[in-house]
N, C-alpha and C positions, 0 to 999 in steps of 0.2 A: 100521281105520285102516291106512294105507299111507304109509310114510316113506321118503324117498330121501336119502341122504347123499352129497353131491358132494365128491369127493376127487381126489387125484392117484393114480397107480398106482406102488406101490413096495413090494412084498412083502419083509420083513425088512431094508428099507433106510430107509423112511420111517416115523418114529413116528406121524405123522398117519394114514397108511394103515393101519397096524396097529391104531390106536385106533378107526378107523372099522369095521374088520373085527370087532373085539370088540363094538362098539356093535350092529352088525347081528345078530351071534350072540344076544346077550342080549335084544334087543328082539323078535326072532322067537320066542325061548323065552318071552317074556312074553305072546305071543298076538297081536302085531300083525305086520303085514308090513313088513320093514325091508330095504332093498337099497342097494347101492353104485352109483353112476354115476361115470364119469370126465368131468370138466368140459371136457376138450378132445378127447374121442373119442366121436362120436355112435353108432357101432356097434362095440363092442369086438371085437377079433379073437380067434381061438382061443387065441392065446398068452397072453391075459389070464386064463386058468384057473389060479387059485392053489389047487391041491389041492382042487378042487371048488367054490371060492368064486368066482362069476362076477359081474362088474359087468353091469348092465342097459343096454339102449339108451336114448337120449334119448327115443325115441317111447314106450317103456314108462313112463319117468319121468313122462311128462305125466299119467299116471293117478293119481299120488300125491296125498295130502292135504297133506303137510308136506314141504317142501324144507329140508334142513339143510346149510348152507354150511360146509365145512372149508377148501377151498383157494379155490374160485370156482364161481359159476354159469356156464353156457355163455355165451359171448360170441356170441350168435346172435339175430337179430331175432325169429324165431318163438318161440324158447325164452324170450326176455324177456317176450313176451306171456303165455306160460304161467306164468312166475314171478309175475306180477302177480295171478294167480288163487289162489296158494297161501298157506298159512301159512308164513312164512320164519323160520328160526332160524340165527343165525351162532354158530359155536364158535371162539373165539380161541385158536389153538395157538401163534402167534408171540409171544414176550415183548415187552412194550412197549418195553423199552430197545433190543432188536434192531431193531424197527420204527423207532424214533426215529433211530437211528444211519444206517439205510438212507436215511432221508429227509434227514438232515443231509448225507449224502454224495451227495445228489441221484441215488441209484440208482432211487428210486421214492417215491411219496407214501404210504409204508407206514403211518405212524402215522395220518395223516389218513384213510386207508382204513379203519382200524379205528374211527374216530370216525363215518365215514359209515355203516359197517354198523350201529353202535349206533343211529344216528338212523333208518335206513331199514328194518331188519328188525323183525319183530314182537317179537323177543326176541333178545338176545346173551348167550351163556354164557361166563363166565370160569372157567377150570378150576383156578385157584389163588387164594388170598386176596390175594396181592400184586397180580395183574392186576385183580382185582375192586375193591380199594382205589383203584386208579388210574382205571379205566375208569368207575366209577360217578360220578366227578366230571364226566364228560361226558354223563351220562344226561339228555338234553334232556326226554324224557318220563319222569319218574321211575317206575321199575318195569320198564323194558325190559332193564336190565342185571341178569343173574342169576349166581349163583355155585353151580356143581355141581362137587365135587372131581374131580380127575383120577383115573383108576383103570386097572386092567389086568384081564386075563382070568387069574384065578388058576389055572384049570384047565390052563393052558398049562404051568404049572410041574410038573405031575404027571408021574411016571415019567422024570425027567431024571437021567441017570447024571452024577455030578459028575466034573469034571477033577481028576486027582490032581497037585497041585503038589508040587514037591520041597522048596521053601523055605517056611518059616512064621515070622511071619504072612505069608500070601499076600495082598497088598494089591491091589485091583482098581480100574482106571480105565478107563471104556469110554465116554467122551464124545467126540463130534466137535468140533473147535474151532469156536467162535462167538464173537461179540462178548461175550456174557454168560457164557461158560464156556470156559476155556482149560485143557486138560489138560497144563499146563506146570509150575504150582506144585507139583503132587505130585511131579513128576519132579525138580525142583530141590531138593525137600525131603528126598529119599531119603538123601543122605549124612548129614543130621542125624537122620533116623529111625534109620539104621544105627549111629549113635553110641550110641543108646539101646538098640536091639535089633539086634545084629550080623547075626542070621539073617534079618531081614526082607528081603523082595524085592518090587518092584512088578511088576505084570502090566498092561501097556497094550494095550488093544484099540480098534478102531474108528478108528484114524488114517486120514485120507484119503490117497489115492494121489497126487493132484496135487502137493502140497507135499512129496513124499518127500525131496527134497534138503534141505529145512529140517530135517525130522526127523532125518536123518542127521547134520547139523551139531550139532543139540541134543545128541545122545547121543555121537558119537564124537569131537567136538572138545573135549569136557571133558577136564581134565587126567587123563592116564593111562586115558582112557575110563571114568572112574568112574561116570558116570551110565548108561552101557551095562550095566556089571557090576552095578549096583544093581537091575537088571531080570531077572527070570527069563524073561519073554515080552514081546516087542514085536511086535504084529501090526497089519496094516492092517485095513480094514473086512472083515467077514465076515457070513454070513447066519444065524448061530445062536450067540448069546452065552451061552445058558442053561447049558451044561455048566461054562463058566468061572465064571459067576456062583455056581453051586451048590457049587463046590468052593472058593470063596475064603474067607478068614477075616474080612477087613475090606474094605468098599466105600469109595470116595471119590467124593463128589459135587462136581464142579468148578464148579457154577453159583455165581456170587458172591452171588446173592440167597438161596441155600439152598433154592430151590424143588425139590421132589422130581421129577425127571425120570423118564421111563419106565424107564430102566435102574436108577435108584435104587430105585424100587418093586419091580422084578424082583428085585434083590439082596435086599431085605428079605423078599420072599415066599419065599426060600430060607433065611431065618433069618440072613442075613449083616448084621451091624450096620454102620452107615455113619457116616463122618466127614464133616462138612458145614461150611458157613460159617453156617448158620442153620437154622431148621425145628423144629417141635415133634415130629417123628418120630424125632429123635435127641437125645441129650444131649451128644454130642461135637462141640462147635462150635469150629472154628479161626478165627483172625482172617484176613480176606482178605489176600493178599499176604504173609503172615507165615510164612516157611518154618519157623522154630522153633516157632511155635504149631501148625502142621500136624503136626510131629514129636511134640510134647507130647500132642496129642489121639489120635494113633495109638497111641502108648505107653500112655495111659490106657485106651483101648479094649481093647488086647491084654491088659493086666493084668486087666481085668475078665473077659475071656473065659477067662483061665487060672485065675482065682480058684477055690478049692475050692467046689463046689456052685453054680457060676455057672449062672444061668438066663437070660443075656443073649440067646443065640440063640433060646430059646423065647419071650422077651418080644418080640423083634424080629419073629418070625414071627406071633405073636398080633397085634401092631399092624398088620401088613400085612393080615392076614385081616379085621380089623375096619374098616380105613380104605381099602384099595385094591381092593375087590371090585367089578368092573364090574357083576356081577349085582345088587348092592344099589343102586347109583347109577343104574342104568337106570330104576328105578322113578320117580325124580325127573324125568327127561326125559319120560317118558310122561305124568306129571301136567302138565308144562308144555305138551306138545303138545295135551292135552285142554282145558286152560285157554284156549289161543289158539285152538283150533278153535271153542270155544263163543263167542268173541268175533267170529269171522270173519263 
């Protein structure tokens, strides 16, 4: 079997790209040929070499049995003819709420695009239960909408030297701002956290460069610059969060729905417990938009971490190993490919 994953190009920047890279690794390990192709570049240049991981040409992609859409298939007449010959699977990375707001703002027909994919592809995969609960309502031919949990390459965590924070608990936030997740409430909650735990400090990573003026105002225009001093580190986007994740005490998931993002899974794969708004992967659930609730849950998590004989870090790591291992979930994808090929 030969499978091609159509994606963008974004090493250490795009979670979608990194997910595709993980998928190719474990599908190849499982004994099938799995490659990545760039949906907007027919012949990738030498600069596309990601430490030995190379996207293939469109011409080579024509030989595949299965095309998996992550960002888009090529907008090219000849490639559209090839697409019609393939088993096609879509993997939905963009949250439904994000897509609806883009459509509401007339940026694009994003939500309707997801429905179109569900109707046109041989199968569409949702990578969390929330998306699945929504999208299966639009499953015209019942059975095309599938659920396969999101996951990461746990081997990527091995050998990471943790960053040594000065202040503890070191609370970590590393989400980029989006409609469905704003890394603001954890910042605004820090004075209330510090009322309960004076030594606590926030560490913010992955802020985008473009709105740097806004971030300056958020921090330094607070009274006596209190929000700035509540942070040990304030960093823009970088290409390797793992040391900072490995050294943290508590992670914070800014997604309102509580969906475990890639960075959330990575934190937990280092044994770092996470405070979130929802989700079975943690028992520390704050109320959305409630700064005092966020502070209460961080204090609760910190008390559990410090308790004599605490096994919270070990339990967190075990949950990640059992639920976030891409090597395990790839088997379900391969079963799906085989099922669809048998029907073609």
